[in-house]
C-alpha positions, 0 to 999 in steps of 0.5 A: 708280601713279596710280589712280582710287577712288569715294572718298565724300564724303558721305552722307544719309538720310531717314524717313516720319513715322510710326513703327510700333512693334511695338504698333501693328503687334500690333492689326492682325495676332495678334502682339506686341512680346515675339514681335517682338523675339525673332525679329528684333530689331525694335522699330519701323518707319516707314511711309510716307504715301501722298505720301512715295512712294520718288522723295520720300525719295529725293530727302530723301535726295541732299539731305541727302548733298549738303548733308553733302558739301559740293558743289552737286547740279549737279557730279553726273553719275550718279545711280543709285537702287537700288530694288524699290518705284520711283514707274512701271513706267518713267520709272526713279525715278532720274530723278525724283530727279534733276530734283527736285535740278535736275540736268540733265546725266549719266545717271540709271537705277534698279537693281533688285537687291532688299535687295542693290540698294544694294550693286549700285548701289556697285559699278556707281557704282564702275566708272563712276567708275574709268573716268574716263566719270563724275567724281560719282555720287550711289548711293541706297537708297530703298523703300517696302516698305509699299505691298507688303506682305501686311500680313494676313501676320504672318511678313511685315509685320512685318519690313519698313519705309520710308526711303531713305538716300544716298551721294556718290561722288567720283572721286579719284586715289589710289595703288592702295594699301590705305591709299588712301580709296575703294572698294577692293574690290566682288564680286556674286553671283546665284542665280536658281534660288532665286525661290521663296524670296523674292519678289513675286507679281505683275508687270506682265509675269504678273499686271499687278499689284503682288503681295505680298512672299511668303518662306521665312524660315527658308531664306532665313536659312539660304543668307544666314548661308552666302552672305554669309561667302562673299562676305565672306571674298573680299574679305578675300582681295582685300584681304589684310585680317582681319575683326580690320582692320574698324573697321565692319562695316555689314550690311543689316538684314534681322534681328537673328540673321542679322547676329550669326550673320554677324558671328560666323561671321567673327569679327567683335567685335560691337563694331564691328558697325552696328546699326540693324534695330532701329529700322528695320526691314528697309528692303530697298536703304535698309537699308545707305546708311541704316546709314552715315548714322546711323553718320555722323551720330553720328560713329562712321564716321571718315575713313580707317575700315575700313567693309564693307557686305553684303547679300543680296536675293531671286533670290537676290542677294548681294554686298560692298564694302569702302570706306576712308571 
């Protein structure tokens, strides 16, 4: 049986020029490098300058992915941008990226699922591609989270950074087997009862302001390990695969402790976990594509390997995807 699969053609990423170390943050709030590293595993993060908007970072990552894929931007007929920090309330930031790339066909829209945004966007693009309605998709995760941080709250401002990552997907025929290249399985979840545990205290309809990020860190950690393990087990059940089959586990880069606990609970070998949180901090929807691009660029992720991605974000939303690269 021939089926359509969403195959990764290329990936790329972009980071702001300014790299903010823990030592620099310690000059702004009452914290220390030791305190941050011990609790989060973060050493530094990149902070966007005024002219480095979400669309600017997203476009840079998109160009890198398109070049890596070896295609023309004009061949893309779907652009999905996962972000919680758009340039404007409207239009969608994806349309600004589309215009910057010279794409004048197809659809372009933003998707908001916070840190789970890239997994949600990959899943959405996959549905478009395997339906046959579109041929090539540009899926981007891009954030300027520094714009919504309370820089007097040391429990949150030390965690987040800015950046963007992107992948190019193409609908290609497969045999309908686990050996096929492309997205093999996706699983999305949400439970809106948890808003007060991770949210931004502003918005056009409520306060007419942007607001600042607020988080109950211990509660987020507790739920994350349980929820993420469940959605990964769902991927294994759907495909018949196990943790031992995974070549690379590329989780949302939120906190080293959450990543380690999730991998341990699932029995995933630490040597097969891609970690970039130490260099980038938590870049929300950008964190997984940033990590994917980094691991592809240094030669770790290779064609034919099995890659597992997962994330949980405010709301709560969470999800997983299994991809044969």
